[in-house]
Backbone as CSV, one residue per row, in Angstrom:
resi,resn,N_x,N_y,N_z,CA_x,CA_y,CA_z,C_x,C_y,C_z
1,MET,82.991,122.082,107.869,82.503,121.006,108.379,83.251,120.035,108.743
2,LYS,83.524,119.543,109.973,84.195,118.533,110.555,84.077,117.270,109.874
3,THR,85.076,116.201,109.843,84.635,114.728,108.884,85.909,113.834,109.550
4,THR,85.380,112.872,109.998,86.396,111.489,110.319,86.039,110.719,108.862
5,VAL,87.358,110.116,108.443,87.093,109.130,107.500,88.151,107.912,108.030
6,GLU,87.338,106.783,108.099,88.253,105.560,108.328,88.614,104.582,106.528
7,ILE,90.132,104.449,106.556,90.093,104.145,105.496,90.877,103.190,105.358
8,SER,91.061,101.968,104.690,91.656,100.676,104.650,92.315,100.480,102.969
9,ASN,93.657,100.295,102.883,93.986,99.939,101.645,94.542,98.716,101.517
10,TYR,94.044,97.813,100.320,94.635,96.806,100.016,95.044,96.800,98.708
11,PRO,96.646,96.910,98.346,97.161,96.626,97.307,97.146,95.036,96.711
12,LEU,97.208,94.906,95.465,96.816,93.951,94.637,98.145,93.316,94.487
13,THR,99.106,92.986,95.413,100.481,92.724,95.553,100.991,92.175,96.443
14,GLU,102.033,91.222,96.093,103.002,90.929,97.511,103.520,91.961,98.215
15,ALA,104.107,92.816,97.453,105.026,93.995,98.255,104.106,94.876,98.689
16,TYR,103.045,94.395,99.531,101.540,95.554,99.940,102.356,96.386,100.968
17,GLU,103.159,95.802,102.004,103.218,96.954,103.175,104.104,98.220,102.612
18,ALA,104.971,98.362,101.901,105.629,99.874,101.400,104.655,100.385,100.628
19,GLN,103.775,99.977,100.053,102.634,100.482,99.657,101.755,101.179,100.406
20,ILE,101.272,100.715,101.452,100.414,101.211,102.541,101.063,102.235,103.148
21,ILE,102.124,102.044,103.542,103.195,102.982,104.472,103.491,103.918,103.684
22,ASP,103.670,104.133,102.502,103.991,105.239,101.221,102.509,106.144,101.590
23,PHE,101.445,105.534,101.303,100.253,106.366,101.340,99.965,106.832,102.546
24,ILE,100.376,106.173,103.689,100.074,106.787,105.134,100.928,108.179,105.066
25,GLU,102.304,107.888,104.883,103.120,109.029,105.060,102.499,110.188,104.037
26,ARG,102.243,109.939,102.882,101.682,110.962,102.015,100.555,111.955,102.991
27,MET,99.714,111.030,103.512,98.669,111.609,104.113,99.033,112.631,105.353
28,LYS,99.977,112.128,106.278,100.697,112.580,107.172,101.177,114.121,106.789
29,ALA,101.580,114.254,105.566,102.549,115.376,105.204,101.485,116.292,104.765
30,HIS,99.750,116.050,104.818,98.755,117.470,104.920,98.970,117.662,106.319
31,SER,99.354,118.656,106.596,99.647,119.240,108.361,98.202,119.711,108.807
32,ASP,97.059,119.666,107.815,95.871,120.103,108.287,94.710,119.072,108.707
33,ILE,95.408,117.962,108.562,94.811,116.579,108.612,95.537,115.991,109.882
34,VAL,94.666,115.280,110.805,94.871,114.609,111.637,95.068,112.822,111.428
35,VAL,96.036,112.586,111.375,96.239,111.257,111.199,96.240,110.296,112.222
36,LYS,95.629,108.787,112.543,95.667,108.122,113.341,95.535,106.755,113.010
37,VAL,97.039,105.978,112.683,97.022,104.514,112.234,96.990,103.310,113.066
38,ASN,95.843,102.542,112.657,95.834,101.274,114.023,96.027,99.933,112.994
39,THR,95.962,98.868,113.203,96.489,97.721,112.851,95.686,97.510,111.564
40,THR,94.566,97.836,111.057,93.350,97.528,109.962,92.750,98.762,109.414
41,SER,93.217,99.738,109.639,93.006,101.027,108.927,93.465,102.205,109.543
42,THR,93.079,103.258,108.726,93.596,104.409,109.276,92.436,105.384,109.360
43,HIS,92.872,106.230,110.241,91.684,107.486,110.629,92.140,109.046,110.085
44,LEU,91.493,109.623,109.722,91.584,111.164,108.998,90.387,111.745,109.948
45,VAL,90.894,112.993,110.293,90.200,114.097,110.719,90.668,115.421,110.531
46,GLY,89.569,116.273,109.934,89.758,117.518,109.494,88.696,117.908,108.690
47,ASP,88.650,119.080,108.246,87.861,119.851,107.319,87.387,118.684,106.044
48,LEU,86.039,118.614,105.656,85.426,117.770,104.810,86.269,118.123,103.610
49,ASP,86.292,119.087,103.203,86.807,119.349,101.762,88.236,119.199,101.620
50,VAL,88.992,119.604,102.948,90.352,119.662,102.815,90.704,117.827,102.312
51,VAL,90.105,117.083,103.786,90.481,115.812,103.685,89.759,115.192,102.421
52,MET,88.495,115.210,101.821,88.240,114.897,100.385,89.495,115.181,99.365
53,SER,90.025,116.390,99.131,90.835,117.070,98.423,92.144,116.222,98.529
54,ALA,92.273,115.744,99.865,93.625,115.237,100.167,93.531,113.507,99.736
55,LEU,92.574,113.082,99.832,92.302,111.424,99.787,92.261,111.541,98.283
56,ASN,91.798,112.116,97.726,91.843,112.376,96.011,92.830,112.457,95.365
57,GLN,93.825,113.323,95.666,95.157,113.365,95.521,96.086,112.448,95.742
58,GLU,96.067,111.536,96.698,96.677,110.613,97.161,96.370,109.130,96.937
59,ILE,94.867,108.894,96.771,94.706,107.694,96.126,94.774,107.650,94.576
60,LYS,94.549,108.914,93.817,94.915,108.860,92.578,96.596,108.731,92.345
61,THR,97.281,109.268,93.444,99.306,108.890,93.031,99.221,107.642,93.381
62,SER,98.505,106.774,94.173,98.848,105.606,94.662,98.496,104.894,93.201
63,PHE,97.344,104.957,92.832,97.079,104.483,91.500,97.884,104.561,90.293
64,GLU,98.536,105.803,90.144,99.691,106.132,89.332,100.760,105.281,89.716
65,LYS,101.510,105.308,90.943,102.617,104.586,91.170,102.594,102.989,91.360
66,TYR,101.549,102.351,91.577,101.485,101.195,92.033,100.585,100.306,90.985
67,GLY,99.451,100.946,90.386,98.642,100.320,89.480,97.110,99.755,90.647
68,GLN,96.824,98.870,90.365,95.472,98.406,90.894,95.622,97.901,92.425
69,MET,94.722,98.838,93.527,94.457,98.339,94.673,93.170,98.937,94.955
70,ILE,92.693,98.372,96.288,91.256,98.550,96.623,91.420,99.567,97.824
71,PHE,90.520,100.587,97.977,90.711,101.193,98.965,89.000,101.277,99.555
72,VAL,88.762,100.851,100.822,87.510,101.122,101.592,87.725,102.272,102.413
73,VAL,86.637,102.895,102.005,86.417,104.323,102.778,85.082,104.287,103.312
74,LYS,85.278,104.837,104.698,83.824,105.211,105.571,84.018,106.664,106.122
75,ILE,82.863,107.360,105.802,82.961,108.663,106.193,81.843,109.129,107.367
76,LEU,82.407,109.760,108.043,81.540,110.237,109.410,81.502,111.899,109.465
77,LYS,80.327,112.249,109.505,80.070,113.770,109.864,80.745,114.092,110.873
78,GLY,81.572,115.046,111.323,82.049,115.456,113.101,83.169,114.836,113.012
79,ALA,84.056,115.373,113.782,85.312,114.937,114.353,85.173,113.792,115.746
80,LEU,85.742,112.750,115.261,85.745,111.673,116.115,86.838,111.782,116.928
81,GLU,86.844,111.748,118.260,88.067,111.772,119.182,88.944,110.319,119.043
82,LEU,90.127,110.665,118.437,91.190,109.417,118.392,91.646,109.362,119.695
83,TYR,91.163,108.442,120.379,91.896,107.474,121.279,92.779,108.098,122.353
């Protein structure tokens, strides 16, 4: 089943930009997920199980590397055409 996930990342630190970019680059490394970045969020499109597994892995990695941060996630059934 295809899904589209919109995710925003809010690190609780002054050095937030590098942490956000690191998360996005790690998501882009998952070749079976389409990643589209805009100014306020990132969209991920792919198989639901694949996207959720990658999100679980990369959110966990972010928590382990950087400590506290907030992720806001919206999940839509179906593949949203990205721009």
